[in-house]
C-alpha positions as CSV (number, residue, x, y, z in Angstrom):
1,M,0.0,0.0,0.0
2,T,1.0,3.5,-0.5
3,A,1.2,6.2,2.2
4,V,-1.1,9.2,1.7
5,R,0.3,12.6,2.6
6,E,-2.0,15.0,4.3
7,A,0.1,18.1,4.3
8,L,2.3,19.9,1.8
9,P,6.0,19.3,2.0
10,E,7.7,21.8,4.2
11,N,9.5,24.8,2.6
12,R,8.5,23.6,-0.9
13,Y,6.0,26.4,-1.5
14,G,7.6,29.3,0.5
15,R,6.8,30.6,3.9
16,S,3.4,30.0,5.5
17,A,1.0,32.8,6.2
18,D,1.7,32.4,10.0
19,Q,5.5,32.8,9.5
20,R,5.0,36.0,7.4
21,A,2.6,37.4,10.1
22,D,5.2,36.6,12.8
23,R,7.9,38.4,10.9
24,K,5.7,41.5,10.4
25,L,4.8,41.6,14.1
26,K,8.5,41.3,15.0
27,I,9.4,44.2,12.7
28,I,6.6,46.4,14.0
29,G,7.5,45.6,17.6
30,A,11.2,46.5,16.9
31,V,10.2,49.8,15.3
32,L,7.9,50.8,18.1
33,G,10.5,49.9,20.6
34,V,13.1,52.1,18.9
35,V,10.5,55.0,18.7
36,L,9.7,54.6,22.4
37,L,13.4,54.7,23.4
38,G,13.8,57.8,21.3
39,V,10.9,59.6,23.0
40,I,12.2,58.6,26.4
41,G,15.7,59.9,25.5
42,W,14.3,63.1,24.1
43,I,12.2,63.8,27.2
44,G,15.2,62.9,29.5
45,Y,17.6,65.2,27.6
46,G,15.1,68.0,27.7
47,Y,14.7,67.6,31.5
48,V,18.4,67.5,32.2
49,A,19.7,70.0,29.6
50,G,16.8,72.4,30.1
51,K,17.6,73.3,33.7
52,G,19.1,76.7,33.8
53,L,18.0,77.6,37.3
54,S,15.6,75.8,39.7
55,A,15.0,76.0,43.4
56,E,13.4,74.1,46.2
57,L,12.0,75.7,49.4
58,I,13.4,73.5,52.2
59,K,11.8,75.1,55.2
60,F,10.8,78.5,56.7
61,K,10.7,79.9,60.1
62,V,8.5,82.8,61.3
63,V,10.9,84.9,63.4
64,S,8.6,87.8,64.3
65,D,5.5,89.6,63.1
66,E,7.7,91.5,60.6
67,R,10.2,88.8,59.5
68,V,10.4,85.3,58.0
69,E,13.6,83.3,57.4
70,V,13.5,80.9,54.4
71,H,15.9,78.1,53.6
72,L,16.2,77.9,49.9
73,E,18.3,75.4,47.8
74,V,19.1,76.5,44.3
75,R,20.4,74.3,41.5
76,K,21.7,75.9,38.3
77,D,24.4,75.7,35.6
78,R,27.7,77.2,36.8
79,D,27.5,80.1,34.4
80,A,23.7,80.6,34.8
81,Q,22.4,83.8,36.5
82,G,18.9,84.6,37.5
83,Y,16.5,85.2,40.3
84,C,13.8,83.4,42.3
85,T,10.6,84.9,43.7
86,L,9.3,84.2,47.1
87,R,6.2,85.4,48.8
88,A,4.8,85.2,52.4
89,L,1.2,84.7,53.2
90,R,-0.9,85.5,56.2
91,E,-3.5,83.1,57.7
92,D,-6.3,84.3,55.3
93,S,-4.0,83.7,52.3
94,G,-3.4,87.4,51.8
95,E,0.1,88.3,50.6
96,V,2.3,90.1,53.2
97,A,5.6,90.0,51.4
98,R,7.1,89.3,48.0
99,K,10.7,89.5,47.0
100,D,13.1,88.5,44.2
101,F,16.5,87.1,45.2
102,R,19.4,87.1,42.7
103,F,21.7,84.1,42.3
104,D,24.9,84.9,40.4
105,D,27.3,82.6,42.1
106,D,29.7,80.4,40.1
107,S,28.4,77.4,42.0
108,S,26.0,74.8,40.7
109,R,24.3,74.3,44.0
110,I,23.5,77.2,46.4
111,D,22.1,76.7,49.9
112,R,21.0,80.0,51.4
113,I,19.0,81.3,54.3
114,L,17.0,84.3,53.1
115,T,15.0,86.9,55.1
116,L,11.6,88.3,54.0
117,R,10.3,91.4,55.7
118,T,6.6,91.2,56.1
119,T,3.8,93.7,56.7
120,S,2.1,91.5,59.2
121,R,2.6,88.0,60.7
122,A,3.1,85.3,58.0
123,T,1.9,81.8,58.3
124,A,3.2,80.4,55.1
125,V,5.9,81.0,52.5
126,E,5.7,80.1,48.8
127,L,8.3,79.8,46.1
128,I,6.6,81.4,43.1
129,G,9.4,80.4,40.6
130,C,12.8,81.0,39.2
131,T,13.8,82.8,36.0
132,D,17.1,82.8,34.1
133,D,18.5,86.1,32.9
134,D,17.6,85.0,29.4
135,G,13.9,85.2,30.6
136,T,13.2,81.5,30.8
137,P,10.9,80.7,33.8
138,R,11.6,77.5,35.7
């Protein structure tokens, strides 16, 4: 008796549809992976390179009805110059002081205790923001 074949001989008629689909999916996955890595790199570079001047309000202390001491940490490029704006608020959220502080040091990290003179007793201090001398707000 003769044996009956039920399937076509392998690799005789080219790749199967499943193999072609698998190859397409692998190519699409690789392209999307490269695009995702590119976007992450672009965002990361913009975050790191875009920092000219930034600050963090560490703490504040109400010294009297007319004064508040603020501990501010500033991070900047060594050659960057600019200022940061602070404001003090009273209990009803009204502003009792606002002042710009310049940072022109050649250091990349500045830790400074600053004094705000207030018109009445402050209960909170807020860092409004920092601006490079080129006018870029941070």
